[in-house]
N, C-alpha and C positions, 0 to 999 in steps of 0.2 A: 604472588598469591598461589594458594594451593587449590586444586581442583579435586573432582571426585569421579569415580566410575559410577555411571548411572545404573541403578538396579530397578527403580520403579518411579512412578510420577506421583506427585502429591500436588495439592492445591491450597491456596491461601484461604479458601472458604470451606468451613467444616462440613457443609452440606453437599459439597461436590463429590461425585462418585469416585474421583481419585484422591479424596482426602483421607489417606491412611498414612501410617508411619512410613517415612521414606528410609528404605534401607540402602546404605552406601557402603562401598568398600573404602577404607581409609586410604589417604594418599600414600601410605607406605605399602600398599599392597604389591605383590610381586608381579601383577599384570601390567600395572602402569608405572611403577616405581616413582611415585610422587610427581606425576605430570604437572606442569604448571597451567593454571587457567589461561586459556586464550582470550584475553580481553578484547581483541578485535572481534570475536565471535559472539561472546556473551558478557556484558557489563555485570559484574558481581553485585552492584548496588541496585539493580532493577529487579522487580518482582515478575517481570514478564517471562514467559517461557523462553527457554533457550536451549540449543543443542549444538554441540561442535565435537570435533575429533581431534585427537593429538596421537600421533603414531598409531592411527587406526583404532584407538580406544576412545569411546564416549567418556568425556571427563567432566560433564556439568550435571548437576543435579537440576532436574526440570522442575520449576515451581510455577504452576499455572496461576494466572491472576484470578482474584475473585471475580465471580460474575457481577456485573454492574448494570444499572439501567442504561438502556440505549437511548439514542436520539428518537424522540417520538416521530411517528409517521407524518404527523402534521408539520413539524419543524423540517423534516426531510423534503417533504414535497414543497414547502415554502422555498427552501434553497434552490430546488430544481426549477422553479419559476424563473430563475436568473442564470445566465451562463457564468462560467468561471471568471470572465472579465469583470462582470458587475460585482461579483462576490469579493474578487480580489481588491477592487476599488473600495468596497465597503470596509474591508479590513484595513486598508491604507488610511481611510478616513477616520477610523477609530484609533489609530496609532498603536495598534497592538504589537507590531514588530516593524522592522526596517522594510522599506519599500522594495528592496531587491532581494528579499528572503521569502521563503514559503512556497515556492512554485518551481516547477521543472523548467530548466533552459530549453532552448529550441533543440529539436531532434527527436522528440517523442511523437509519434503519428497514431492517429486512430485508424486502424486497418478496416474497421467495421463502421466507417463514418456516417452511415445513414441512421445509427442509432442515437438516441438523445444522451445526455450526460448521466453519470452514475455517482451516487453518494454512498459511501460505506466505510467500513473499518478495515484497516490494513491487516492482512496476514501475510507474513513475510518469509522470504527464503532466499538463499544464495546458491547459484549453481556454477559449474564448470562444464565445458563441452569440447575443448580442444584436444584433450587427452583423456583416455580411458580411466575409469575409477580403478582403485586398487583391488576392489572386489566386484563380483557381478552385479548388475543393476537391471532393475525392472520397474514397472509401475507399483509393484507390491512394496518396494522399498520406500515409497512415500507414504505408507500407512501411518508412521509416526507423526508425519506432518499433518496428515488429515485428522488425526486425533487432536492435535493442538488447534487445528482450525476451528473445530467444533467447540472449543473452549473460549473462543473469542466472540465478542459482541457481534450481532448480525444487524443488517446485511454486511457482507464481507466483500473486499476486494483484494484479490491475490497480487502481491507485489514481489516480483522475482528479479533480483539483481544477477546479471551475468558477470562474473568476476574475471573472465579471460581477459588477457591483454588486449585482444580484439574481439569484443562481444559479438555474438551473432554466428559463430561457427555452426551451431546447431540450434534447433527450435526448442524453446522452453515450454511451448504450448502446442498441443495438437488438439484435434477435435475430441478424441477420446479423453485426454485429460481435461478438457473443458466440460465435458459431460459430468466427470467426477466432481469438479469444482462447483458446478451448478448445483449438483445434488447436495453439496455442503453449503448451500446458500451464499455462494460467491457469485457476484453479478458481473464480474469483469476481471481482467488481468492487466497489470502494468509491468512492463519490463524494459530494460535498456537493451535487451537482446532481440532475438528473432522469434517469430511465431510461424506456424504453417496451417494447412488446411483452412485457408481464409474463407472460401465459399461455404464450407460446412459450418464454420463459426457464425457466419451471417445468417445461415438457414435456421440455426437453433436460437438466434438472438443473443449470443454471447458476445459482449463488447470486449475488444482487445486493443491495447495500446502498446506499441512496440517501436523500436528503431528500424526494424527491417522484417522481411519475410524471407524464408528459405524452405527447401523441400526436404531436408534431412534432419534428424534429431542428433546426428553425429554421436558424440559421447556425453551428451548432457546428462549430468547427475547432480543431485542436491548435496550441498556440503554443510549447510547450516539452516536450522529451522528457527522461525520467530525471533529473529535478531534484527537490529537496526540495519537498514540497507540504504544505498544511495542510487537514486534514479535521476540522471541528467542534473546533478548538482543539488537535488532535493534529498535531504536525509529523512527517511521514513521509519519510525519505530512501530512495533506491533501495537495494534489497537488505535493508532492514530486515525483521526477522521479525515477522509479524502473526498475531494470532488473532482472528477476528471471528465473532460469532454474534448472536443476536437482541438481546443487550444492548448491541451497539456493537463497536468495534474497539479492540484492545489491542496496544501495542508490547510485544514479548517479548525481554528481553536474551538473545541467543542462547547466550552463553557460560555463562549461569547456569541454562539449562534443566534439567539434572540435578538441581541443588539445588531449583529451583522444583517439580519433580515430586515430590521426596522430601517437601518441606514440605507440598505439597497433599495427598499421601497421608496424612501424619501427622495434618493437620488435619481431613480427611475422617473419619478413624477417631474422633477426639475429638468431632466434631459428631454422629456416629452415636450415641455414648454419650449425649450430651444429649438427642437426639431420642428414643431409647429410654426415658430417664428420664421425659420429658415424656409419653410414651404409656403408661407402666406403670401409671398410676393410683396411684403411690406417691411422687409428687413433692411435696416440701416446699420452703419458701423456703430452708432451710438447705442441703438437698441441691442445689438449683438454684444457689444462690450458690457452693457448693464446686465444682461442675462447671463453672460459668462461668469460674472462675479458671484452669482448665486450657486454655481456648480462646485 
């Protein structure tokens, strides 16, 4: 497949401020000499935004997704009435996907665990930190990603995959970056790498899920924006709806949220009856067996 050198951003929605004709240098340009599209960075069949490099040249036309209606605040608050365990049970009950899919494997920890769960839409990136980038790097180099973040539905959760062979050499999130993300309506960060400045994150109320903590950012630099990432076995695409709490991160099928909430509510009522029976002092094997059949 043939890629392009990026010249400007366009959007699938005519009213979007970036919805202007996209100027691209054809693949035969002398700058990239017909670079091939890196499918591992940006699937060509998606309208989600993508950004990648090949031989130090950006090669992907960025197409921002049309703005769409977000999950209502009422539905979001209803999800947050349950922890991720209850929502995962409801998804299983509905038979939406296999029971071993849609959630992170063990290893993701909430570094700011005093905070409640968060529900939001994924804004994604891939980083490396073990080796220095080919060019200079600073927070200002993330401005392209910040623009893409603002094109995504809100509220948002920043999901950053550390692609190093051994993730966590450098922190992918500091307190300064957390303040920037918070200003862009990101409520949390999820990473398979490391974070730092944990007391400052706690003080500002920014929730962070990571594999580890460290003191240095080392050579951390972003290599791809708004592309599918993998965090502890869970593949997360830009704009996926996520629910994360102390148990890990869960992908929530947005179209099924009303049904998920209904099933979770019904299951909670049945579980309450089982708990009441256990605490009544009148529980027998026969009663417990009968009650268990209703769960």
